[in-house]
C-alpha positions as CSV (number, residue, x, y, z in Angstrom):
1,M,165.9,60.8,77.7
2,S,166.9,57.7,79.6
3,A,169.2,57.3,82.6
4,T,172.3,55.3,81.8
5,R,174.9,54.3,84.3
6,G,177.3,51.5,83.6
7,G,175.5,50.6,80.4
8,L,172.2,50.2,82.3
9,S,169.2,51.9,80.7
10,A,166.8,52.3,83.6
11,L,164.2,55.0,83.3
12,P,163.6,58.4,81.5
13,V,164.9,61.2,83.6
14,L,164.3,64.9,84.0
15,P,166.7,67.4,82.3
16,G,169.5,67.9,84.8
17,E,168.7,64.7,86.7
18,V,171.7,62.4,87.2
19,V,171.7,58.8,88.4
20,L,174.0,58.5,91.5
21,E,173.7,54.8,92.3
22,A,171.8,51.8,91.0
23,A,171.2,48.3,92.2
24,R,169.8,45.5,90.1
25,G,167.9,42.5,91.2
26,V,166.2,44.4,94.1
27,R,162.7,43.2,95.2
28,H,160.0,45.7,96.0
29,R,157.5,44.3,98.5
30,G,153.9,45.5,98.6
31,A,150.3,44.2,98.5
32,G,150.8,42.8,95.1
33,G,153.7,40.6,96.2
34,S,157.4,40.8,95.6
35,V,158.4,42.6,92.3
36,R,161.9,42.3,91.0
37,G,163.5,45.3,89.4
38,T,166.2,48.0,89.5
39,L,166.5,50.5,92.4
40,L,168.0,53.9,91.4
41,C,169.0,56.9,93.3
42,T,169.2,60.2,91.5
43,N,169.7,63.8,92.6
44,V,165.9,64.3,92.5
45,R,164.2,61.0,93.5
46,V,164.4,57.4,94.4
47,A,163.0,55.3,91.6
48,F,162.2,51.6,91.2
49,V,161.8,50.2,87.7
50,P,160.1,46.8,87.6
51,G,162.0,44.3,85.4
52,A,158.9,42.9,83.9
53,Q,158.0,46.0,81.9
54,P,160.1,48.4,79.9
55,P,160.3,52.0,81.1
56,S,158.5,53.2,78.0
57,F,155.4,51.3,79.0
58,S,154.8,53.4,82.1
59,P,154.0,57.1,82.4
60,F,157.0,59.4,82.3
61,L,156.8,60.3,86.0
62,Q,155.2,57.2,87.4
63,S,154.9,57.6,91.1
64,D,153.8,54.1,92.2
65,Y,157.4,52.9,92.8
66,S,159.2,56.2,93.2
67,V,159.4,59.0,95.7
68,A,160.9,62.5,95.5
69,L,163.9,63.0,97.9
70,R,162.1,65.9,99.6
71,C,159.2,63.6,100.3
72,I,161.3,61.1,102.3
73,R,160.8,61.6,106.0
74,T,162.8,58.7,107.4
75,L,165.2,56.2,105.8
76,V,165.8,52.9,107.7
77,A,168.2,50.1,106.9
78,A,167.9,46.7,108.5
79,S,169.8,43.5,108.7
80,S,169.2,40.2,110.4
81,F,172.5,40.7,112.3
82,T,171.8,44.1,113.8
83,K,169.0,46.4,114.8
84,P,167.4,48.7,112.2
85,T,169.2,52.0,111.9
86,V,168.0,55.4,110.7
87,L,170.2,56.7,108.0
88,T,171.2,60.3,107.7
89,A,173.8,62.2,105.7
90,A,176.0,62.4,108.7
91,S,175.8,58.8,109.6
92,S,178.0,56.0,108.2
93,L,176.5,52.6,107.5
94,T,178.5,49.9,109.2
95,F,176.7,46.8,107.8
96,I,175.4,45.4,104.6
97,P,171.6,46.1,104.6
98,E,169.2,43.3,103.7
99,E,166.2,45.6,103.6
100,L,165.7,49.3,103.0
101,A,162.5,51.0,104.3
102,V,161.5,54.5,103.0
103,F,158.9,56.3,105.1
104,C,157.3,59.0,103.0
105,R,155.6,62.2,104.0
106,D,152.4,61.0,102.2
107,F,152.1,58.0,104.6
108,R,153.5,55.6,102.0
109,L,156.1,52.9,103.0
110,L,158.4,51.7,100.3
111,R,160.3,48.5,101.2
112,F,163.2,47.2,99.1
113,H,164.8,43.8,99.8
114,F,168.3,42.9,98.6
115,P,168.7,39.1,98.0
116,E,171.9,37.4,99.0
117,N,173.3,37.0,95.5
118,G,176.2,39.4,95.4
119,L,174.1,42.6,95.9
120,G,175.8,43.5,99.2
121,L,178.1,46.1,97.7
122,Q,175.3,47.6,95.6
123,A,172.9,47.7,98.6
124,F,175.6,49.4,100.7
125,R,176.2,52.1,98.0
126,V,172.6,52.8,97.1
127,A,171.6,53.2,100.8
128,N,174.4,55.7,101.5
129,A,173.6,57.5,98.3
130,I,170.0,58.0,99.2
131,A,170.9,59.3,102.6
132,R,173.3,61.8,101.2
133,A,171.2,62.9,98.3
134,R,168.2,63.5,100.5
135,D,169.9,66.3,102.3
136,T,171.3,68.0,99.2
137,A,168.2,67.5,96.9
138,T,167.1,70.5,94.9
139,W,163.8,71.3,93.3
140,P,163.7,71.1,89.5
141,G,162.4,74.6,89.4
142,D,165.3,76.0,91.4
143,S,167.7,75.5,88.5
144,G,165.2,76.3,85.8
145,S,165.0,72.7,84.6
146,H,161.7,71.4,83.3
147,V,159.7,68.3,82.5
148,D,159.4,67.3,78.9
149,A,155.7,67.3,78.9
150,T,155.4,65.7,75.4
151,M,156.4,62.3,76.9
152,G,152.9,61.7,78.2
153,D,150.3,59.3,76.6
154,D,149.4,59.9,73.0
155,E,145.7,59.8,73.9
156,D,143.7,61.3,76.7
157,E,140.1,60.6,77.6
158,D,139.8,64.1,78.9
159,E,139.7,65.5,75.4
160,G,136.6,67.6,74.8
161,S,135.9,68.1,78.6
162,P,135.7,71.5,80.2
163,P,139.1,73.1,80.8
164,T,140.7,73.6,84.2
165,L,141.0,77.3,84.9
166,L,144.3,78.3,86.4
167,F,143.1,81.9,87.1
168,E,146.3,83.5,85.9
169,S,144.7,85.3,83.0
170,L,141.9,87.9,82.8
171,Q,139.9,85.6,80.6
172,D,139.7,82.9,83.3
173,W,138.4,85.3,85.9
174,E,135.8,86.8,83.5
175,R,134.7,83.3,82.4
176,E,134.1,82.1,86.0
177,L,132.3,85.3,87.0
178,Q,130.0,84.9,84.0
179,R,129.3,81.3,85.0
180,L,128.4,82.4,88.5
181,G,126.0,85.1,87.2
182,A,127.2,87.6,89.8
183,V,125.5,90.8,88.7
184,G,127.0,93.8,90.3
185,W,130.5,92.5,90.3
186,R,133.4,93.0,88.0
187,V,137.0,91.9,87.4
188,S,139.6,94.4,88.5
189,A,143.2,94.6,87.4
190,V,144.2,96.9,90.2
191,N,146.8,94.4,91.5
192,E,148.1,93.3,88.1
193,R,151.7,94.3,89.0
194,F,151.3,93.1,92.6
195,D,152.0,96.6,93.9
196,M,148.9,96.8,96.0
197,A,149.0,93.3,97.7
198,P,152.0,91.1,96.8
199,S,150.3,87.9,98.0
200,L,147.0,88.4,96.2
201,P,146.3,87.3,92.6
202,R,146.6,89.7,89.7
203,Y,142.8,90.0,89.3
204,L,140.1,90.4,91.9
205,W,136.3,90.3,91.9
206,V,135.1,93.7,93.3
207,P,131.8,95.6,93.2
208,S,131.0,97.3,89.9
209,T,130.1,100.5,91.7
210,L,133.6,100.8,93.1
211,L,136.2,102.3,90.8
212,D,139.8,101.2,91.0
213,H,140.7,104.7,92.3
214,D,138.4,104.2,95.3
215,L,139.4,100.6,95.7
216,K,143.0,101.6,96.4
217,R,141.8,103.3,99.5
218,T,140.7,100.1,101.1
219,F,144.0,98.0,100.9
220,A,145.7,99.7,103.8
221,H,142.8,98.9,106.2
222,F,143.4,95.1,106.1
223,Q,146.3,93.1,107.4
224,E,148.9,92.3,104.7
225,R,146.8,94.5,102.5
226,R,144.5,91.6,101.7
227,L,141.2,93.4,101.2
228,A,137.7,91.8,101.0
229,R,136.8,90.4,97.6
230,L,134.2,88.1,96.2
231,C,135.0,84.3,96.0
232,W,131.5,82.9,95.2
233,H,128.0,84.1,94.4
234,H,124.8,82.3,95.1
235,P,121.9,82.6,92.6
236,N,119.6,83.9,95.3
237,G,121.8,87.0,95.7
238,S,124.0,86.0,98.6
239,D,127.7,86.6,98.2
240,L,130.7,84.8,99.8
241,L,133.7,87.1,100.4
242,R,137.0,86.6,102.1
243,A,139.4,89.0,103.7
244,A,142.2,89.4,106.2
245,G,141.7,90.9,109.6
246,F,141.0,94.6,109.9
247,H,144.1,96.6,110.6
248,A,143.8,97.9,114.1
249,A,146.0,100.9,113.6
250,S,144.2,102.2,110.6
251,E,142.0,105.3,110.9
252,P,139.9,105.6,107.8
253,G,138.2,108.8,106.8
254,S,134.6,109.2,105.8
255,E,135.3,108.5,102.2
256,D,137.3,105.4,103.1
257,I,134.5,104.1,105.3
258,R,132.1,104.6,102.4
259,C,134.3,102.5,100.1
260,L,134.7,99.8,102.8
261,E,130.9,99.6,103.2
262,V,130.4,99.2,99.5
263,L,133.2,96.5,99.4
264,L,131.7,94.5,102.2
265,G,128.2,94.8,100.8
266,A,127.0,96.3,104.1
267,G,125.4,99.2,102.4
268,C,122.6,97.3,100.7
269,R,122.2,94.0,102.6
270,P,123.2,92.5,106.0
271,C,126.9,91.7,106.3
272,V,127.9,88.6,108.3
273,L,131.5,88.4,109.6
274,A,132.4,84.7,109.9
275,D,135.7,84.5,111.9
276,T,137.9,81.4,111.7
277,A,138.7,81.6,115.4
278,E,136.5,78.5,116.0
279,L,138.6,76.4,113.6
280,P,141.9,74.8,114.7
281,S,144.9,77.0,114.3
282,P,147.8,76.0,111.9
283,P,149.9,74.9,114.9
284,D,147.0,72.7,116.2
285,I,146.7,71.2,112.7
286,Q,150.4,70.4,112.6
287,L,150.5,68.8,116.0
288,A,147.5,66.7,115.2
289,H,149.0,65.6,111.9
290,L,152.3,64.6,113.6
291,R,150.4,62.5,116.2
292,L,148.4,60.9,113.5
293,R,151.4,60.0,111.5
294,A,153.1,58.6,114.5
295,L,150.0,56.6,115.4
296,C,149.9,55.1,111.9
297,L,153.4,53.6,112.1
298,P,153.9,49.9,112.9
299,G,153.8,49.2,116.7
300,A,152.9,52.8,117.6
301,A,150.1,51.8,120.0
302,A,148.7,48.6,121.4
303,D,145.6,47.3,119.7
304,E,143.3,47.8,122.7
305,K,144.4,51.5,123.0
306,W,144.5,52.4,119.3
307,L,141.0,53.9,119.1
308,S,141.5,56.1,122.2
309,A,144.9,57.1,120.8
310,L,143.2,58.0,117.5
311,E,140.8,60.4,119.3
312,G,143.8,61.7,121.3
313,T,145.4,63.0,118.1
314,R,142.5,65.4,117.7
315,W,142.7,65.0,113.9
316,L,139.1,63.8,113.5
317,E,138.0,66.5,115.9
318,H,139.5,69.1,113.6
319,V,137.8,67.5,110.6
320,R,134.4,67.7,112.5
321,G,135.0,71.4,113.4
322,C,135.7,72.4,109.8
323,L,132.6,70.5,108.5
324,R,130.3,72.1,111.1
325,K,131.6,75.6,110.3
326,A,131.2,75.0,106.5
327,V,127.6,73.8,107.0
328,E,126.8,76.9,109.0
329,V,128.1,79.3,106.3
330,A,126.6,77.3,103.4
331,S,123.2,77.1,105.0
332,L,123.3,80.8,105.8
333,L,124.1,81.7,102.1
334,A,121.4,79.4,100.8
335,G,118.7,80.5,103.3
336,K,119.3,84.2,103.6
337,R,120.2,87.0,101.2
338,C,123.3,88.5,102.7
339,S,127.1,88.9,102.3
340,V,129.2,86.5,104.4
341,V,132.8,87.6,104.8
342,L,135.3,84.9,105.9
343,Q,137.9,86.6,108.1
344,E,141.3,85.3,109.1
345,P,144.2,87.4,110.3
346,S,146.4,86.3,107.4
347,D,143.6,85.1,105.0
348,R,145.9,82.5,103.6
349,D,145.2,79.3,105.5
350,L,141.8,78.6,107.1
351,S,140.0,81.0,104.8
352,C,141.1,78.8,101.9
353,L,139.8,75.7,103.6
354,L,136.5,77.2,104.6
355,A,135.8,78.9,101.3
356,S,136.5,75.7,99.4
357,L,134.3,73.6,101.7
358,V,131.4,76.0,101.4
359,Q,131.5,75.9,97.7
360,L,131.7,72.1,97.7
361,L,128.5,72.0,99.8
362,A,126.6,74.6,97.8
363,D,127.9,74.5,94.2
364,P,127.4,71.3,92.2
365,H,129.9,72.6,89.6
366,A,132.7,72.5,92.3
367,R,132.0,68.8,92.8
368,S,132.8,67.9,89.2
369,L,136.4,66.9,88.5
370,H,137.4,69.9,86.5
371,G,135.3,72.2,88.7
372,F,137.1,70.9,91.8
373,Q,140.5,71.5,90.1
374,S,139.5,75.1,89.2
375,L,138.3,75.6,92.8
376,V,141.8,74.5,94.2
377,Q,143.4,76.9,91.7
378,R,141.3,79.9,92.7
379,E,140.9,79.5,96.4
380,W,144.4,78.0,97.2
381,V,146.9,78.6,94.5
382,A,145.9,82.0,93.2
383,A,144.8,83.2,96.7
384,G,148.3,82.8,98.0
385,H,148.3,79.7,100.3
386,P,152.0,79.2,101.2
387,F,152.3,75.6,100.1
388,P,156.1,75.3,100.4
389,Q,156.0,76.4,104.0
390,R,152.9,74.6,105.1
391,L,153.9,71.3,103.5
392,G,157.4,71.5,104.9
393,L,159.1,71.4,101.5
394,R,161.8,73.9,102.6
395,R,164.4,73.2,105.2
396,D,164.0,76.6,106.8
397,S,160.2,76.4,107.3
398,A,160.0,73.7,110.0
399,R,158.2,76.1,112.3
400,E,155.7,77.1,109.6
401,E,154.7,73.6,108.6
402,S,151.0,72.9,108.9
403,P,149.2,70.6,106.4
404,V,146.0,72.8,106.0
405,F,145.5,71.6,102.5
406,L,145.7,67.9,103.5
407,L,143.1,68.6,106.1
408,F,140.9,70.0,103.3
409,L,141.4,66.8,101.3
410,D,140.4,64.8,104.3
411,C,137.2,66.9,104.7
412,T,136.5,66.4,101.0
413,W,136.9,62.6,101.4
414,Q,134.3,62.7,104.3
415,L,131.9,64.5,102.0
416,L,132.6,62.0,99.2
417,R,132.0,59.1,101.6
418,Q,128.6,60.5,102.8
419,F,127.5,61.6,99.3
420,P,129.1,59.3,96.8
421,A,126.8,60.1,93.9
422,A,127.2,63.9,94.3
423,F,130.9,64.0,93.2
424,G,132.3,63.5,89.7
425,F,135.6,62.1,91.1
426,T,136.5,59.2,93.3
427,E,138.7,58.4,96.3
428,A,141.5,57.3,93.9
429,Y,141.6,60.9,92.6
430,L,141.8,62.4,96.0
431,L,144.6,60.0,97.0
432,A,146.5,60.9,93.8
433,L,146.1,64.6,94.6
434,H,147.2,64.0,98.2
435,D,150.4,62.4,97.0
436,S,151.0,65.0,94.3
437,T,151.3,67.8,96.8
438,F,154.9,66.5,97.7
439,L,156.1,66.2,94.1
440,P,158.7,68.6,92.8
441,Y,157.7,67.9,89.2
442,C,154.7,70.2,89.1
443,S,154.4,74.0,89.5
444,T,151.1,74.0,91.3
445,F,152.4,73.6,94.9
446,L,155.9,74.9,94.5
447,F,155.1,78.6,95.0
448,S,153.5,80.7,97.8
449,C,151.7,83.1,95.5
450,Q,151.4,84.2,91.8
451,R,154.0,86.9,92.4
452,Q,156.6,84.4,93.5
453,K,155.9,82.2,90.6
454,G,156.2,85.1,88.2
455,R,159.5,86.3,89.7
456,G,160.9,82.7,89.4
457,G,161.1,83.1,85.6
458,A,160.5,85.4,82.7
459,Q,157.4,87.4,81.8
460,Q,154.3,85.4,82.9
461,P,152.1,84.3,80.0
462,R,148.7,85.9,79.7
463,T,146.8,82.7,78.7
464,Q,147.0,80.0,81.4
465,T,144.0,77.8,80.8
466,Y,145.0,74.2,80.9
467,T,143.2,72.0,78.4
468,P,144.3,68.4,78.0
469,V,145.0,67.7,74.4
470,S,146.3,64.3,73.5
471,G,147.8,64.0,76.9
472,R,150.3,66.8,76.2
473,W,151.0,70.1,77.8
474,D,152.8,72.7,75.7
475,P,154.6,75.3,77.9
476,P,155.2,78.8,76.7
477,P,158.9,79.1,75.7
478,S,159.4,82.5,77.4
479,S,158.5,81.4,80.9
480,T,161.0,79.5,83.1
481,S,158.6,78.6,86.0
482,S,155.8,77.6,83.6
483,R,158.0,75.0,82.1
484,L,156.9,72.8,84.9
485,P,153.5,71.4,84.1
486,P,150.6,71.9,86.5
487,V,149.6,69.0,88.8
488,W,146.5,68.5,86.7
489,A,148.6,67.0,83.9
490,W,147.8,63.5,85.2
491,G,148.9,61.8,82.0
492,L,152.6,62.4,83.0
493,R,152.3,60.3,86.1
494,Y,149.3,58.0,85.7
495,S,148.3,55.6,83.0
496,R,145.1,55.8,81.0
497,Q,143.5,53.0,83.1
498,Q,144.4,54.8,86.3
499,R,143.0,58.1,85.1
500,A,139.8,56.3,84.2
501,R,139.3,55.4,87.8
502,F,139.5,59.0,88.8
503,R,136.0,59.6,87.4
504,N,132.9,58.4,89.4
505,P,130.6,56.4,87.2
506,A,127.8,56.8,89.7
507,W,128.0,60.6,89.6
508,D,124.7,62.4,89.3
509,P,125.5,66.0,88.0
510,G,122.1,67.3,89.1
511,P,121.8,71.0,88.4
512,V,124.2,72.4,85.9
513,G,126.5,75.1,87.2
514,T,125.3,76.7,90.4
515,P,122.2,75.8,92.3
516,D,119.0,76.5,90.4
517,A,117.9,80.1,91.2
518,A,114.4,79.3,90.1
519,D,113.9,76.7,92.7
520,P,111.6,78.2,95.4
521,Q,113.6,76.4,98.1
522,N,116.6,78.5,97.1
523,T,115.0,81.9,97.0
524,G,115.7,83.8,100.2
525,T,113.1,85.9,102.0
526,P,115.1,88.8,103.4
527,A,112.1,90.7,104.7
528,S,111.0,88.0,107.1
529,A,114.3,86.4,107.8
530,W,116.0,89.7,108.8
531,S,113.1,91.4,110.6
532,G,114.2,94.0,113.1
533,S,117.5,94.7,111.5
534,S,118.5,97.3,108.9
535,S,119.8,96.4,105.5
536,G,123.3,97.7,106.5
537,A,123.5,95.7,109.7
538,V,126.8,93.9,110.5
539,L,126.6,90.7,112.4
540,A,129.1,88.1,113.6
541,L,128.5,84.4,113.1
542,S,129.7,82.4,116.1
543,K,128.6,78.8,116.9
544,G,125.4,79.0,114.9
545,S,124.4,82.4,116.4
546,L,124.3,85.8,114.8
547,T,125.4,88.6,117.1
548,P,124.9,92.2,116.0
549,Q,127.9,94.5,116.2
550,P,128.8,97.9,115.0
551,F,130.5,98.3,111.7
552,P,134.3,98.4,112.2
553,W,135.7,101.9,112.7
554,R,132.1,103.1,113.6
555,S,131.9,102.0,117.2
556,G,129.4,104.8,118.0
557,R,126.6,103.3,115.9
558,P,124.0,101.5,118.2
559,P,123.8,97.8,117.3
560,P,120.5,96.3,116.3
561,R,118.8,93.7,118.5
562,L,120.1,90.2,118.8
563,L,119.2,87.7,116.1
564,R,119.5,83.9,116.3
565,W,120.2,81.5,113.4
566,A,120.7,77.8,113.7
567,P,121.6,76.5,110.3
568,S,123.1,73.2,111.4
569,L,121.0,70.1,111.1
570,E,122.5,68.8,114.3
571,T,121.6,72.0,116.2
572,L,118.1,71.8,114.9
573,S,117.7,68.2,115.9
574,D,119.0,68.8,119.4
575,R,116.3,71.5,120.1
576,G,113.5,68.9,119.8
577,G,110.2,69.8,118.3
578,D,111.7,71.9,115.5
579,P,111.3,70.2,112.2
580,I,114.5,69.7,110.2
581,P,114.1,71.7,107.0
582,T,114.7,70.1,103.6
583,A,118.1,71.1,102.2
584,P,117.9,73.4,99.2
585,R,118.5,71.8,95.9
586,G,122.1,71.4,95.2
587,L,123.1,71.9,98.8
588,L,124.8,69.1,100.8
589,L,124.4,69.0,104.5
590,P,126.7,66.4,105.9
591,C,126.6,65.0,109.4
592,A,129.6,66.0,111.5
593,A,128.7,63.8,114.5
594,G,131.4,61.5,115.9
595,P,130.5,58.2,114.3
596,S,129.9,59.9,110.9
597,V,133.5,61.2,110.6
598,R,135.9,58.3,110.0
599,L,139.5,57.7,109.5
600,W,140.7,57.9,105.9
601,R,142.4,54.5,106.2
602,R,143.1,54.2,102.5
603,C,145.4,57.1,102.9
604,Y,146.8,56.9,106.4
605,L,147.1,53.2,107.0
606,R,148.8,52.3,103.7
607,G,152.2,52.6,105.3
608,L,151.6,49.7,107.7
609,P,153.2,46.5,106.4
610,E,150.2,44.6,107.8
611,A,147.8,46.7,105.7
612,Q,149.9,46.1,102.6
613,V,149.8,42.3,103.2
614,M,146.0,42.4,103.8
615,G,145.4,44.4,100.6
616,L,145.2,48.0,102.0
617,G,148.5,49.3,100.6
618,D,149.1,51.5,97.6
619,S,149.4,48.5,95.3
620,Q,145.7,47.6,95.7
621,P,143.7,48.1,92.5
622,L,142.1,51.5,92.5
623,V,138.7,50.2,91.5
624,S,138.5,48.3,94.8
625,I,138.0,51.5,96.8
626,L,134.6,51.9,95.3
627,I,133.5,48.7,97.1
628,P,132.6,49.1,100.8
629,C,135.5,47.8,103.0
630,T,134.9,44.9,105.2
631,S,136.4,44.1,108.5
632,I,140.0,43.1,108.5
633,P,140.7,39.6,109.9
634,T,142.9,39.7,112.9
635,P,145.6,37.1,113.1
636,R,146.2,35.1,116.3
637,V,148.5,36.9,118.6
638,T,150.5,35.3,121.4
639,N,151.6,38.4,123.2
640,P,150.6,42.0,123.0
641,V,153.0,44.5,121.5
642,P,154.6,46.6,124.3
643,H,156.1,50.0,124.0
644,S,159.7,49.0,124.1
645,S,162.6,48.2,121.7
646,T,162.6,44.5,122.7
647,P,161.4,42.4,119.7
648,V,158.2,40.6,120.2
649,C,157.7,37.5,118.1
650,I,154.2,37.1,116.8
651,H,152.8,34.1,114.9
652,P,152.4,34.8,111.1
653,N,149.1,35.1,109.4
654,P,148.1,31.6,108.3
655,M,146.5,33.1,105.2
656,H,149.9,34.1,103.8
657,P,153.1,32.0,103.6
658,P,155.9,33.1,105.9
659,Q,158.6,35.4,104.4
660,L,162.0,36.3,105.7
661,H,161.9,40.0,106.1
662,L,161.9,42.6,108.8
663,S,159.2,45.0,110.0
664,I,160.8,48.4,110.5
665,S,159.4,51.2,112.5
666,P,161.2,54.6,112.7
667,P,161.7,56.3,116.1
668,C,158.9,58.4,117.2
669,A,160.1,59.5,120.6
670,S,160.0,63.2,119.5
671,I,156.3,62.9,118.5
672,P,154.3,62.0,121.6
673,T,151.4,59.7,120.8
674,P,148.8,60.2,123.5
675,C,146.8,57.3,124.7
676,V,143.9,59.3,126.1
677,T,141.1,57.2,127.6
678,I,137.7,58.5,126.4
679,P,134.6,58.2,128.5
680,T,132.6,55.0,127.8
681,P,129.5,56.8,126.3
682,C,131.7,58.5,123.8
683,I,133.4,55.4,122.5
684,H,132.0,54.6,119.1
685,P,131.5,51.0,117.9
686,P,134.6,49.5,116.2
687,Q,133.0,49.8,112.8
688,S,132.9,53.6,113.2
689,H,136.7,53.7,112.8
690,V,139.2,51.2,111.6
691,R,140.9,48.8,113.9
692,P,144.4,48.2,112.7
693,P,145.3,44.5,112.2
694,Q,147.6,42.8,114.5
695,P,151.1,42.6,113.1
696,H,152.5,39.3,112.1
697,M,156.2,40.0,112.1
698,C,158.9,40.7,114.6
699,L,158.7,44.4,115.6
700,S,161.6,46.3,116.8
701,N,162.5,50.0,117.1
702,P,165.5,51.2,115.1
703,T,168.4,52.8,116.7
704,S,169.7,56.2,115.6
705,P,173.4,56.4,114.9
706,S,175.5,58.1,117.5
């Protein structure tokens, strides 16, 4: 289906999508230069169709030149006769815009220029249409509309590759449990109707010795009824579990305590409780992300204060903390035979992040492309991470917004940068997944849990394993919500050449599946490692130390003596004299020190016009990200950029011809950007982070309409 307005065939549209306004002869400006085409505003997205290629040449939902209305954070119109103005539905545009800047939630900046050839009226209409449609935009899933998934490429290079498990069927859970080789665990359908825990998935991994009748006793003793369940098994016998916080008001009886001990594994091996209190809270993550976004806008901070302002956002500090905690848990699982329980009050945010990072460090299968996608499906989507609230996709969820999943993608990029040959995917893939979290065209991130997705349509299908076949995705006809394809249907949004760059040609798969259980380095020695403690001991992991504590609801039991465990390589090196042990085969131990954790500039700095001119924008060829980035040449500056609305004229870059356009920066007064001065010994060399290039255009802050 093509969008037709006024005889103009522009682009294929979604069912129910209507073109509101269109402007021909518009120029899109990016790193690849100026591209002439048609700018359209629909009730779902803002799309730009280059005039050099027909719409049928591109993927159906190509996202290089388009953005969903819900993904627009700020819309700014500019003219050479007035100051840049932020457009809203309540504002009225009083001038003919010469340039329109769309600041997106995914750090992209789309810039559209209207030449002076009679496009004044079209520019005026399309700018107002985008401002109004942005506030009234609806998700395609809200009205039951769907994407015609048969409009993808006719061929797909993924054919014959392992499927991505969506974990919505019993077969998917049994298949993954068999791959892990978790003896003593089974798949339980006790929550198949979501009557035991609405936010948990239909199927759970529970001990084989625990019947469903006894399992029902344990739900009430955890917050939100999210009981402890298995999420990963190490070949040496260690188990990784996750659970919500213990319910303080519950008073379990003797039989309930027995079931809880079996569930936590505390009856046959040491049980380690790893609390997420050391990790940043969702409000801390949101504040850091807001500061980072404000810092990555044009003219947000002077060049000499940019590095200190970057540390002041605390975003990189949160990345370091998550990596350190994941290294502690992964090393404990690989070196000891125990049960590690990840505990969080809600079990829906930081537990998802920590469980995923631990498996990336310890399981080579999770570092393959399809294994990583299955990991996201199991530990985030099926586990009930509230994507709509955390990503701010709903207007009534501003207080609940916290990009925990984006923090996980940043941590994954840090691992990919330190171990480039250990991953089957590239930075281009992570960037595509980062941008796809804000798209309303896919069902993966539109729902908070499996129950909500099932209630959004008809009866949920029982087979939900996504296997790419000829680039098509055939949805079951009986399900309304499943008509939206999963985010893993990359053929709908990216060409075959772009998808080829998702795979890492230098990937060394190493051990197949999980780490080799026959490797002597992976076999734990519980007798010597846990000397002085009983098999049913309960310990708390905090800052690399194991502190014994009584089993919950049994405070009268005397705790065993204190044990110490320092799994972090940094902790071992700081002690001096202690040799750093060799990492077990298949286990990654990244360095979380200050200089080793860097800014993901390919993602965060692409909204800077200077970065787009210098080849760092989203129009840069994806293959170039595999090449180590060199320093950015800094153009000659006559005056520093002050924090004021007064335009400061700066000489243009001599490497590029001058162009008549404006550099627009949205107001960021509501988001304070701290310029914290770090002590001199803690300042890393400039190559540790990225120094943003000096702007070469006239900067001015837009004014909000009264």
